[in-house]
C-alpha positions in Angstrom: -12.6 14.6 21.9 -10.4 12.1 20.1 -9.2 12.5 16.5 -10.9 10.1 14.1 -9.5 9.2 10.8 -11.5 8.1 7.8 -11.9 4.4 7.3 -10.9 4.7 3.6 -8.2 6.8 2.0 -8.2 7.0 -1.8 -4.8 8.5 -2.1 -4.8 8.5 -5.9 -7.3 11.3 -5.7 -4.9 13.6 -3.9 -3.4 15.7 -6.7 0.0 16.7 -5.3 2.8 14.3 -4.4 3.1 15.5 -0.8 -0.7 15.0 -0.1 -0.3 11.3 -0.6 2.4 11.1 2.0 0.5 13.5 4.4 -2.5 11.2 4.4 -0.5 8.2 5.4 1.6 10.2 7.8 -1.6 11.3 9.5 -2.5 7.6 10.0 0.9 6.8 11.6 0.9 10.0 13.7 -2.6 9.4 15.1 -1.9 5.8 16.0 1.6 6.4 17.5 0.3 9.3 19.6 -2.7 7.2 20.8 -0.4 4.3 21.8 2.4 6.4 23.2 4.9 5.3 20.5 7.7 7.6 19.4 6.7 8.8 16.0 10.3 8.4 14.6 10.2 4.7 15.5 6.8 4.0 13.8 6.3 2.7 10.3 3.5 1.2 8.1 2.7 -2.4 7.5 0.4 -3.2 4.6 -1.6 -6.3 3.7 -3.8 -6.9 0.7 -7.4 -7.9 1.6 -9.7 -10.1 -0.4 -12.1 -7.2 -0.9 -12.1 -5.8 -4.4 -14.3 -2.7 -3.7 -15.0 -0.5 -0.8 -18.6 -1.8 -0.6 -17.3 -5.3 0.2 -15.6 -4.2 3.4 -17.8 -4.8 6.5 -15.3 -4.6 9.4 -13.9 -1.3 10.7 -10.2 -1.3 11.5 -9.1 -0.7 15.1 -6.1 1.1 13.8 -5.0 2.1 10.3 -7.1 2.5 7.2 -8.0 0.9 3.9 -6.5 2.2 0.7 -8.4 1.9 -2.6 -7.4 2.6 -6.1 -3.9 1.1 -6.5 -2.7 -0.6 -9.7 -0.2 -3.5 -9.9 2.4 -3.5 -12.6 4.8 -6.4 -13.4 2.8 -9.0 -11.7 -0.7 -10.2 -10.9 -2.5 -10.7 -7.6 -4.0 -14.1 -6.7 -7.1 -13.2 -4.6 -7.7 -16.8 -3.6 -4.2 -17.5 -2.4 -3.5 -13.9 -1.3 -0.1 -13.6 -2.9 1.7 -12.2 -5.9 1.8 -14.4 -9.1 3.2 -14.0 -12.6 1.3 -11.6 -14.8 -1.5 -12.9 -17.0 -0.6 -12.9 -20.7 -1.1 -9.5 -22.3 -2.1 -7.8 -19.1 0.4 -5.2 -18.1 -1.4 -3.5 -15.3 -4.3 -4.7 -13.1 -6.2 -3.2 -10.2 -5.1 -4.3 -6.7 -7.8 -5.3 -4.2 -8.2 -3.1 -1.2 -5.0 -2.5 0.7 -5.0 -2.4 4.5 -2.5 0.0 6.0 -1.6 -0.6 9.7 0.8 1.7 11.7 3.2 -0.3 13.8 6.3 0.2 15.9 9.3 -0.5 13.6 11.0 -2.9 15.9 7.9 -5.1 16.0 7.7 -5.5 12.2 9.1 -8.9 11.2 8.4 -9.7 7.5 8.7 -13.1 5.9 7.6 -14.2 2.5 7.0 -10.6 1.7 8.1 -8.4 -1.1 8.3 -4.7 -0.1 7.3 -2.9 -3.3 7.4 0.8 -4.1 4.2 2.7 -4.6 4.6 5.4 -7.3 2.4 8.2 -8.4 2.4 7.2 -12.1 3.7 4.4 -14.3 6.6 6.6 -15.2 7.6 6.1 -11.6 8.3 9.8 -11.2 6.6 13.1 -11.9 8.1 16.1 -13.8 10.1 17.1 -10.8 11.7 13.6 -10.6 9.7 12.7 -7.5 7.3 9.8 -7.5 7.8 7.4 -4.6 4.8 7.7 -2.2 5.5 4.8 0.2 6.4 1.1 0.2 3.7 -1.7 0.4 4.2 -5.2 1.6 3.0 -7.9 -0.8 2.9 -11.6 0.2 4.9 -13.8 -2.2 6.0 -17.4 -2.6 8.8 -16.4 -4.9 12.2 -14.9 -4.0 12.2 -11.1 -3.9 14.8 -11.0 -6.8 12.1 -12.5 -9.1 9.8 -9.6 -8.5 12.6 -7.0 -8.8 13.5 -8.4 -12.2 9.9 -8.3 -13.2 9.7 -4.6 -12.2 6.8 -5.1 -9.8 5.5 -1.8 -8.4 2.2 -0.3 -7.4 0.8 2.8 -9.0 -1.8 5.4 -8.0 -2.8 6.0 -11.6 -3.3 3.4 -14.3 -2.3 5.9 -17.0 
């Protein structure tokens, strides 16, 4: 019998830092093993979907999973254009649409017009032990990456 992963992972509900990583590592491990890729040469590619809730998703992924419950800080997401945009006035944090996480061989990943943003546990960007980075997500952008770095764009698991 083959190992089957859940279609959705709501990583914000995992209460310990290492559980977040373990959930995503399981996705990479399962895919790399199934395709015969070396695990140490595998990585994650992410893309933001147009779906705003799990109920909107109709297609099942061949590989990877969907992640729900992420929050965007320092920018806004344009659902129609599918890219980052400047924050709306007086809106500091907004919920990100469903994120699609796809395992891929690292040498095949070629990103263009993409800002690789950190995903943190909380808006403090670290927990009491000084650890907070969960993984990095790829967000489509029309602006130069330096713009988003100066804006402090990051994804959070909790809206605080």
